[in-house]
C-alpha positions as CSV (number, residue, x, y, z in Angstrom):
1,M,-49.7,-99.8,226.9
2,K,-52.1,-102.4,225.5
3,Y,-50.7,-104.3,222.5
4,E,-53.6,-103.1,220.4
5,E,-52.2,-99.5,220.9
6,W,-48.6,-100.6,220.5
7,E,-49.0,-102.7,217.3
8,P,-49.3,-99.9,214.8
9,I,-46.3,-98.1,216.4
10,Y,-44.4,-101.4,216.2
11,Q,-45.2,-101.9,212.6
12,E,-44.1,-98.3,211.8
13,I,-40.7,-99.1,213.6
14,C,-40.3,-102.3,211.6
15,D,-41.0,-100.4,208.4
16,Y,-38.5,-97.7,209.4
17,F,-35.7,-100.1,210.1
18,S,-36.7,-102.9,207.6
19,F,-37.1,-105.3,210.5
20,D,-38.9,-108.6,210.0
21,P,-41.5,-109.1,212.8
22,S,-41.2,-112.8,212.4
23,D,-37.6,-112.6,213.6
24,D,-38.8,-110.9,216.7
25,E,-41.4,-113.5,217.2
26,R,-38.9,-116.3,216.8
27,A,-36.6,-114.6,219.4
28,A,-39.4,-114.3,221.9
29,Q,-40.3,-118.0,221.5
30,I,-36.7,-118.9,222.1
31,L,-36.5,-116.7,225.2
32,A,-39.6,-118.3,226.5
33,S,-38.2,-121.7,226.0
34,L,-35.0,-120.9,228.0
35,T,-36.6,-119.7,231.2
36,T,-40.0,-119.2,232.8
37,G,-39.6,-115.7,234.1
38,N,-40.7,-115.5,237.6
39,A,-40.7,-111.9,238.8
40,Y,-43.8,-110.1,237.6
41,Q,-45.4,-109.8,241.0
42,L,-42.1,-108.8,242.5
43,I,-41.4,-106.0,240.1
44,S,-45.0,-104.9,240.1
45,H,-44.9,-104.6,243.9
46,R,-41.6,-102.8,243.9
47,I,-42.6,-100.2,241.3
48,K,-46.3,-99.5,241.9
49,D,-46.8,-96.1,243.7
50,S,-43.0,-95.7,244.0
51,I,-40.6,-93.0,242.9
52,V,-38.5,-94.4,240.1
53,T,-35.3,-93.2,238.5
54,V,-34.5,-94.6,235.0
55,C,-30.8,-94.4,234.2
56,G,-29.9,-94.2,230.5
57,N,-26.4,-94.8,229.3
58,A,-25.5,-91.4,227.9
59,P,-22.1,-89.9,228.9
60,S,-24.0,-87.4,231.0
61,L,-25.1,-90.2,233.4
62,R,-21.9,-90.0,235.5
63,N,-22.6,-86.3,236.3
64,E,-26.2,-86.9,237.2
65,L,-25.9,-89.7,239.7
66,S,-26.7,-87.4,242.6
67,Q,-30.2,-87.1,241.2
68,I,-31.1,-90.7,241.8
69,S,-33.9,-91.5,244.1
70,G,-36.3,-94.3,244.8
71,V,-36.3,-97.5,242.8
72,I,-33.3,-97.5,240.4
73,I,-33.8,-98.9,236.9
74,A,-30.7,-99.2,234.7
75,A,-31.0,-99.4,230.9
76,D,-28.5,-102.0,229.8
77,A,-24.9,-100.8,230.1
78,A,-25.9,-98.0,232.4
79,A,-25.8,-100.7,235.1
80,G,-22.0,-100.8,234.7
81,V,-21.7,-97.1,235.4
82,L,-23.8,-97.5,238.5
83,I,-21.7,-100.4,239.8
84,Q,-18.5,-98.4,239.2
85,N,-20.0,-95.7,241.5
86,N,-21.1,-98.2,244.2
87,I,-24.8,-97.9,243.2
88,T,-26.7,-101.2,242.9
89,P,-29.6,-101.0,240.5
90,D,-32.9,-102.6,241.6
91,V,-33.8,-103.5,238.0
92,I,-31.8,-103.8,234.7
93,V,-33.7,-103.6,231.5
94,T,-31.5,-105.2,228.8
95,D,-31.4,-106.8,225.4
96,L,-28.1,-108.3,226.6
97,D,-26.0,-106.0,224.3
98,G,-24.3,-103.9,227.0
99,I,-24.1,-106.0,230.1
100,D,-21.1,-108.0,231.5
101,D,-20.6,-110.7,234.1
102,Y,-21.5,-108.4,236.9
103,A,-25.2,-108.8,235.9
104,I,-25.0,-112.5,236.8
105,N,-24.0,-111.7,240.4
106,L,-26.4,-108.8,240.7
107,N,-29.3,-111.0,239.5
108,K,-28.3,-113.8,241.9
109,N,-28.4,-111.3,244.7
110,G,-31.9,-109.9,243.9
111,T,-31.5,-107.4,241.0
112,I,-34.4,-108.0,238.6
113,L,-33.3,-108.5,235.0
114,V,-35.9,-107.5,232.4
115,V,-34.5,-109.5,229.4
116,H,-35.7,-108.4,226.0
117,A,-35.8,-110.6,222.9
118,H,-35.6,-109.3,219.3
119,G,-34.5,-110.7,216.0
120,D,-30.9,-109.5,216.4
121,N,-30.0,-110.9,219.8
122,I,-30.8,-114.6,219.6
123,P,-27.2,-115.7,220.1
124,R,-27.0,-113.6,223.2
125,L,-30.2,-115.1,224.5
126,Y,-28.7,-118.6,224.2
127,S,-25.4,-117.4,225.8
128,W,-26.7,-115.3,228.7
129,V,-30.1,-116.4,229.9
130,P,-29.0,-119.9,231.2
131,K,-26.5,-118.1,233.5
132,F,-29.2,-116.1,235.4
133,E,-30.4,-117.6,238.6
134,G,-32.3,-114.7,240.1
135,P,-35.6,-112.9,239.3
136,L,-36.4,-112.4,235.6
137,I,-39.0,-110.7,233.5
138,L,-39.1,-111.6,229.8
139,T,-40.2,-109.1,227.2
140,T,-40.8,-108.8,223.4
141,Q,-41.5,-106.0,221.1
142,G,-44.0,-108.1,219.3
143,K,-47.2,-109.7,220.5
144,P,-47.0,-110.8,224.2
145,F,-47.8,-114.3,225.2
146,S,-47.7,-116.7,228.1
147,H,-44.9,-115.3,230.4
148,V,-43.4,-112.9,227.8
149,Y,-44.6,-109.3,228.3
150,N,-44.7,-106.2,226.1
151,F,-44.9,-102.9,228.2
152,G,-44.2,-100.8,225.1
153,G,-41.0,-99.0,224.1
154,F,-38.2,-99.8,221.7
155,T,-34.8,-99.1,223.1
156,D,-33.6,-100.2,226.5
157,G,-34.0,-96.7,227.9
158,D,-37.5,-95.8,226.7
159,R,-38.7,-99.4,227.3
160,A,-37.7,-99.0,230.9
161,V,-39.7,-95.8,231.1
162,Y,-42.7,-97.5,229.5
163,M,-42.4,-100.4,232.0
164,A,-42.3,-98.1,235.0
165,H,-45.3,-96.3,233.6
166,E,-47.3,-99.5,232.9
167,L,-46.5,-100.7,236.4
168,Q,-47.9,-97.5,237.9
169,A,-44.9,-95.8,239.3
170,R,-45.9,-92.7,241.2
171,E,-43.1,-90.6,239.7
172,I,-40.5,-91.4,237.0
173,H,-37.3,-89.4,236.8
174,L,-34.9,-89.8,233.8
175,I,-31.2,-89.3,234.0
176,G,-28.5,-90.2,231.5
177,F,-30.6,-89.6,228.5
178,D,-29.1,-87.7,225.5
179,L,-31.2,-88.3,222.4
180,N,-29.3,-85.7,220.4
181,D,-25.8,-87.2,220.8
182,P,-24.0,-86.5,217.5
183,D,-21.3,-89.2,218.1
184,V,-23.4,-92.2,217.2
185,T,-23.8,-94.5,214.2
186,P,-26.7,-93.9,211.7
187,M,-28.5,-96.9,213.2
188,K,-28.1,-95.6,216.7
189,K,-29.3,-92.2,215.6
190,G,-32.4,-93.8,214.2
191,K,-33.0,-95.6,217.5
192,L,-32.5,-92.4,219.5
193,F,-35.1,-90.7,217.2
194,W,-37.6,-93.4,218.0
195,A,-36.7,-93.3,221.7
196,G,-37.5,-89.5,221.7
197,K,-40.7,-90.1,219.7
198,L,-41.9,-92.8,222.1
199,L,-41.0,-90.8,225.3
200,S,-42.9,-87.8,223.9
201,L,-46.0,-90.0,223.8
202,L,-45.7,-90.3,227.6
203,G,-45.3,-86.6,228.0
204,Y,-41.5,-86.3,228.1
205,E,-41.3,-83.6,225.5
206,S,-37.9,-82.4,226.5
207,F,-36.4,-85.7,225.4
208,G,-37.6,-85.5,221.9
209,M,-35.1,-85.1,219.1
210,D,-34.3,-81.7,217.7
211,N,-35.5,-80.9,214.2
């Protein structure tokens, strides 16, 4: 998605949650200062024309692992579930909220980390990013610049789908997505609402929120 198309959606999201876009911009600048990001060609080559499975972190993920095929993209903490079941993700899309030390070793051994900057995760950027020695992609939800990309999407899960779509995956399968989970905080419920809305723009109508 071109930023010109994404920008009005992004502004609507900021208004919905009362986010300050300048906080996101500051976070993106900090992320860019911490590392160069070096894996765009690698991830593009890996995803283009490939079958991709994007794994969300809903409780249903554990029962859907048999459906995985092709390139495996884990949304944040979903990577931990995969590792517990002896499945190594090819890519982890994360704002660093749900990962653990396993991500350091995975990255060192070739798993691509797509690290996202936003106004609420600046301390985690400082803490985590210097530990990563492997392939990285840097993303922002604001205007992209230099080596910081914006593929579209808002939460780790739908952002992973947008990235796979932008990088021209042949097929994108979704598992571990439950956007109607009642056992979440009001903030999480709002994020799931937007995840469903954004996925519906890509044609994933069955993942939209119930009315």
